[in-house]
N, C-alpha and C positions, 0 to 999 in steps of 0.2 A: 891780740893788742888790747882789747878791753879789759881783759883779766889783768894785764900788766898796769893799766892805768888805774884800775880799782884797788889793786893791791898798793900802789904807790900812794894813792890818795888815802887809803886806811892807814898806812904807816905814818904818814905825815900828820894826820888828824889825831891819832893816837899819841904821837910824840908831843904835839901841841897841848893835848889834855893833860899830859904828866906835868909839863911845864906850868900850866895854869893851876893844876891841884896843888902843886908845891907852895905857889903864892897864896892860894886859898887857904892852906892849912896853916900858913904863918898867921893870917888873920883870925880863922875860925878853926882851932885845932880839933874839932870833932870828927875823927877819921871814921867812925861807924856812919854818921850822917852822910859823909861824903862818898862812902861806899854804897850806901843805900840809894842815893840820888843817881850815882853812876849806873847801877844795876837796873834801876827802874827806867831811867831814859834810855839806856841800851836795849832793854826788853821791849819797850814801846817802839823803838825805831827799827828794830829787827822784825817785830811783828807786822808793822806797817809796810815794810819793804817786801815781805815775804807774801803779803796779801796782794800787793800790787803786781809781783812777778808771777805768783802761782794762783790762779784764780779757781782751779779745779778742786773741789772738796775732796775728791778721791784721792788726790795726790798728798794730802795732809795725813792720811791714815799711815801710822806706824806699824812696820812688819818686823819679824826677826830676820833681818837682811843686813846688808851693808849700810843702809840708811840709818838704822838703829845704831850701829856701831859709830857712824859719823856723828850722831848727836852726842853719844856718850863721850867720844873724844873731844869734841867741841866743848862741852861742859867742863870735862877735866883740865883740858888746856886753858881754859879761861880762869879756873880757879887757881891754877898753878901761876899764872901770868900776874895775878893780883899780888901774890907774894913778892914776885920780883919788883913789881911796880913801887911797893912800899919801901924796898931798899934804896931804889932810885931816887925816890922823892926825899928820904932822908939825907942822902948824899947831896942832892940839890939845895936842901934847907941848911946844910953845914958849911 
């Protein structure tokens, strides 16, 4: 139940961010700065959440296993989703 709630919350906040980003880019059309701010705040938020949830330093050590594959998949999917978001924002602006 908790995972479903968190996924729903994540999707809602991401959708809200896309809508807000579209109006932001109408005022300030600097896409690179917008992406930089998004990545920086996402990194800080993810780091703080991860430190709050997993306090054991040994758990942070990456090994050649499924954990490393999960990190690589997460990075590649976030890079690909940024391309999709740009198209959505263009459609909202038009």
